[in-house]
C-alpha positions as CSV (number, residue, x, y, z in Angstrom):
1,M,300.9,-10.2,306.0
2,N,303.5,-7.6,305.1
3,A,302.9,-3.8,304.8
4,T,302.8,-3.9,301.0
5,A,300.1,-6.5,300.9
6,I,298.0,-4.6,303.5
7,E,298.4,-1.4,301.5
8,A,297.4,-3.2,298.3
9,L,294.3,-4.6,300.0
10,T,293.3,-1.2,301.4
11,S,293.7,0.6,298.1
12,A,291.8,-2.2,296.3
13,S,288.9,-2.0,298.7
14,L,288.8,1.8,298.4
15,S,288.7,1.6,294.6
16,N,285.4,-0.4,294.5
17,T,281.8,0.8,294.2
18,Q,278.9,-1.3,295.4
19,L,275.7,-1.2,293.5
20,N,272.4,-2.8,294.5
21,F,269.7,-3.7,292.0
22,P,266.2,-5.2,292.2
23,I,265.8,-8.5,290.4
24,S,262.4,-9.9,289.7
25,G,261.2,-13.1,288.2
26,M,263.6,-15.5,289.8
27,T,261.9,-18.8,290.8
28,C,264.8,-21.1,291.7
29,G,268.5,-21.5,292.4
30,S,269.2,-22.0,288.7
31,C,267.8,-18.5,288.1
32,V,270.2,-17.1,290.7
33,G,273.1,-18.8,289.0
34,R,272.2,-17.4,285.6
35,V,271.8,-13.9,286.9
36,E,275.2,-14.1,288.7
37,K,276.9,-15.5,285.6
38,A,275.5,-12.7,283.4
39,L,276.6,-10.0,285.9
40,R,280.1,-11.5,286.3
41,A,280.5,-11.3,282.5
42,V,280.2,-7.5,282.6
43,P,283.7,-5.9,282.3
44,G,284.8,-4.3,285.6
45,V,282.6,-6.4,287.8
46,R,284.6,-7.7,290.8
47,E,282.0,-9.4,292.9
48,V,278.3,-10.5,292.6
49,T,275.8,-11.7,295.1
50,V,272.2,-12.4,294.2
51,N,269.6,-13.2,296.8
52,I,266.4,-14.9,295.6
53,A,264.5,-14.2,298.9
54,T,265.0,-10.4,298.8
55,E,265.0,-10.3,295.0
56,R,268.2,-8.1,295.1
57,A,271.6,-8.2,293.4
58,S,274.7,-6.7,295.0
59,V,277.4,-5.9,292.5
60,V,280.9,-4.6,293.3
61,V,282.6,-2.9,290.4
62,A,285.9,-1.1,290.0
63,S,285.4,2.6,290.6
64,S,287.1,3.4,287.3
65,V,284.2,1.6,285.4
66,E,281.6,3.9,283.8
67,V,278.5,2.1,285.0
68,G,276.2,3.8,282.5
69,D,278.3,2.5,279.7
70,Q,277.7,-1.1,280.8
71,L,274.0,-0.9,281.4
72,D,271.6,-1.6,278.5
73,C,268.6,0.4,279.5
């Protein structure tokens, strides 16, 4: 890996924000898939992990994303 690639990876990882959310009502792997698909559809989302056992979703978004603008609360 060259220096430019390492620099790009470093800056990319520094420009992310990780958010964790409680998710309730999931009963099966299909539910997990639907939640992950819905979260990935949100603009700026880079990575999604949903855990049915802990009822939590971990979402990595670009730091430049205004999270409040994306949430429908």
